[in-house]
N, C-alpha and C positions, 0 to 999 in steps of 0.2 A: 280768412285768407286773397278771400277778392278786393277786398276794400284794405286804406291803410291812407295814410296823411287826409288831406280834405274832403276821404270818403262820407261823414258827416255831412259835410255842406249838398254832397250833392244831394241825399239824402234829403234831407228839404227842399231840397229844387225842384227834386221828383215827384214829396207828398206834396209840395203845391200846386202841379200839375194835376194832376189826379185829388181831388182832394174828397171828390165825392168814392171815389172808393180804395182809399186811406180808409174813413170814416166806415167803412159798412162793415172792413174784416175785425172780424175776433178781437177780443184784446189781447188775446195770444200770443195769435198772429201780428198783429200790431207793435207788440216787447219784438219779435222776431226781426220783422220790416226795420225801425228804431237800430235797427242792432245791426245791419244789415247778413239779414241770414233769410232763411227757406225752407220749409219743408211741401214736406208733402201734405199735397192737397187744400194746396192755393194755387190761388186764380192769377192770370197772367197778372193781375197789376198788382199784385201783394210784388211775385217777381220781379216786375220792374221798375217800381220804387223803393224793394232791396240789394239791387243788385244792375241797373240800367238795363237801355238797352242795349240785346242783344248782338257777335258780332256778324252772324247767319243767325237764319230755320233750315232745321230740313226740314223741303217736301214730306207729305204728310207716306208714312210706311200701308197705313191701315185709316179708313174714314175717321174722321175727326181726333185725329192723335200727330201732334208735334210734335221739333223739341228747336231748344232752341240751343246754339252755340254761343260760349262770351270764353274772349284771348282775352291773355293778359300778357302785361308789359312787367320786361327784367331787364337784367342787363347778362349777362358771363364773356366771363378774364379769361381774354389770349395771351399768350407768348409769341412775340416776334423780332427782330431785330431792329437797336435802337442805332439809326444812324446820326455822327456828328460831323457836320462838314468842315473842313480844312484847309486854309492855305495852300498853295500851291507858288514852290517859288520862281513862277512868271506872272503870281497872280492871278490866275482862277483860283475856281476852287473846284473841292471835289465832293465828291462822297464815300465813304469809307463806313463798311458795318466795325463800332466801335463796342455794344452789349448783345445781352440778349433785356428785353422790354417787357413788362407789362401791359394786354392795356387792355378797357371793354368794349362793349358792342353791345351794340340795343338787341334784344328778343323779341319777340312775339310769338305766343303759342296757346294752344284753347287747353282751356287748365277745370270749364263744367260744361256740363252737359246737363239740364236738363228738356222729360219728357212730358207730353201733356195729354190727355184722354180729358177733349170734353171744359180745350183750356183746362183743365186747373192737371201741378202735379202729381205725377201716377211716381219716376222718380228721377234723381238726378244724382247724378254723382259725383267732384273735384277728377281732374287727372293728374299725374306729375304731369312736371315741368321736366323737357326732354336732360336728358343725360352730354354734356361735351360733348 
């Protein structure tokens, strides 16, 4: 979900950033982290290595609790007018509507929330991409 393309290289870089934290993970958690996945019971270090730095941290609601919010980037198709420049008879140019066209707009949206209690994942969820 959060990973694509060169994500494996990013995970390797984060493992080099926090080698001791990665080495201390149980084998099952190391396997998940290597795949860019997380699970309940993981430490903040494990989540950081698997998914990277969160876009924002939500302040504690209760003592010892906090959440990390991740943002994904994508593109969405939009429809608009395509313009064509046409020469005028007196040497000037002007634009007029030629046809409908589709173009792509970059979007950023919250795509995951990880809830921690005492620096351990208590729950997490993926958030859907917003509708057009």
